[in-house]
C-alpha positions in Angstrom: -55.9 -33.4 51.4 -58.1 -31.2 49.1 -61.3 -32.7 48.1 -61.7 -31.5 44.5 -64.2 -34.3 43.5 -67.3 -34.2 45.7 -70.0 -37.0 46.0 -72.5 -36.5 43.5 -70.4 -34.3 41.1 -69.8 -35.0 37.6 -66.4 -36.3 37.4 -65.8 -34.7 33.8 -66.6 -31.1 35.3 -63.6 -31.3 38.3 -60.0 -29.9 38.1 -58.5 -33.4 38.6 -60.3 -34.3 35.3 -59.0 -31.3 33.7 -55.5 -31.8 35.0 -55.3 -35.3 34.0 -56.7 -34.5 30.4 -53.7 -32.2 29.7 -51.1 -34.7 30.8 -52.4 -38.3 30.1 -50.9 -40.5 27.6 -47.9 -42.5 27.5 -45.4 -39.7 26.1 -46.9 -36.1 27.2 -45.0 -36.5 30.7 -41.5 -37.6 29.3 -41.7 -34.4 26.9 -42.7 -32.0 29.6 -39.7 -33.3 31.6 -37.2 -33.2 28.9 -38.0 -29.4 28.0 -38.1 -28.7 32.0 -34.8 -30.3 32.7 -32.6 -29.6 29.6 -34.4 -26.6 28.2 -35.3 -26.1 24.4 -35.4 -29.0 22.1 -35.8 -29.1 18.2 -38.0 -31.7 16.9 -35.6 -34.3 16.0 -33.7 -33.9 19.1 -36.8 -34.8 21.1 -37.4 -37.5 18.9 -34.2 -39.0 19.6 -34.3 -38.2 23.4 -37.9 -39.9 23.7 -37.2 -42.7 21.4 -39.0 -45.2 20.3 -41.6 -42.6 19.9 -43.0 -42.4 16.5 -43.0 -39.3 14.8 -46.9 -39.1 14.3 -47.3 -40.1 18.3 -44.6 -37.2 18.9 -46.2 -34.6 16.4 -49.8 -35.2 17.9 -48.5 -35.1 21.6 -46.7 -31.8 20.5 -49.7 -30.4 19.2 -51.9 -31.2 21.9 -49.4 -29.7 24.4 -49.0 -27.0 22.5 -52.9 -26.5 22.1 -53.4 -26.4 26.0 -50.6 -24.2 26.6 -48.3 -26.3 28.5 -45.5 -25.7 25.5 -44.6 -23.2 22.9 -43.6 -23.8 19.6 -41.4 -21.3 18.2 -40.9 -21.4 14.4 -37.9 -19.7 12.5 -38.5 -18.6 8.9 -35.1 -20.0 7.5 -34.0 -22.7 5.1 -34.1 -25.3 6.3 -37.0 -24.8 8.5 -36.3 -24.5 12.5 -38.7 -25.4 15.1 -38.0 -25.2 18.6 -40.2 -26.3 21.7 -40.2 -25.1 25.2 -42.2 -25.1 28.2 -44.9 -21.9 28.7 -45.2 -20.3 32.0 -48.2 -22.7 32.7 -46.0 -25.6 31.8 -43.3 -24.2 34.4 -45.9 -24.1 37.0 -46.8 -27.8 36.4 -43.6 -29.2 37.3 -43.5 -28.8 41.3 -46.5 -31.2 41.1 -44.9 -33.5 38.9 -41.6 -33.3 40.9 -43.9 -34.7 43.7 -45.2 -37.5 41.4 -41.7 -38.7 40.8 -40.7 -38.4 44.5 -43.8 -40.4 45.4 -42.9 -43.2 42.6 -39.3 -43.0 43.9 -40.3 -44.1 47.7 -43.0 -46.3 46.5 -41.7 -48.4 43.6 -40.9 -52.1 44.2 -37.3 -53.1 44.9 
């Protein structure tokens, strides 16, 4: 096991803290998984997929994921406006770790 949090270290300066800051929250992981397994989504498709998320919450989560480089927002200049979201390379590199987390949960969840 890699000890990235050493005794006496400021927790906020660790790689673990940084990683958790990117994916913390109720809906960020479902958004990332949706994009990883089903590919590109438009805003309303993602909203329906992750229902009951509110429009405000979805918008803020997408903005945060875009700001940290895990997803890409592509806007098409047409009428009506069209926006698509998909995983960046950085987001794709996170998927094996999240798969391990999913496997652990399946093995350890109560029956």
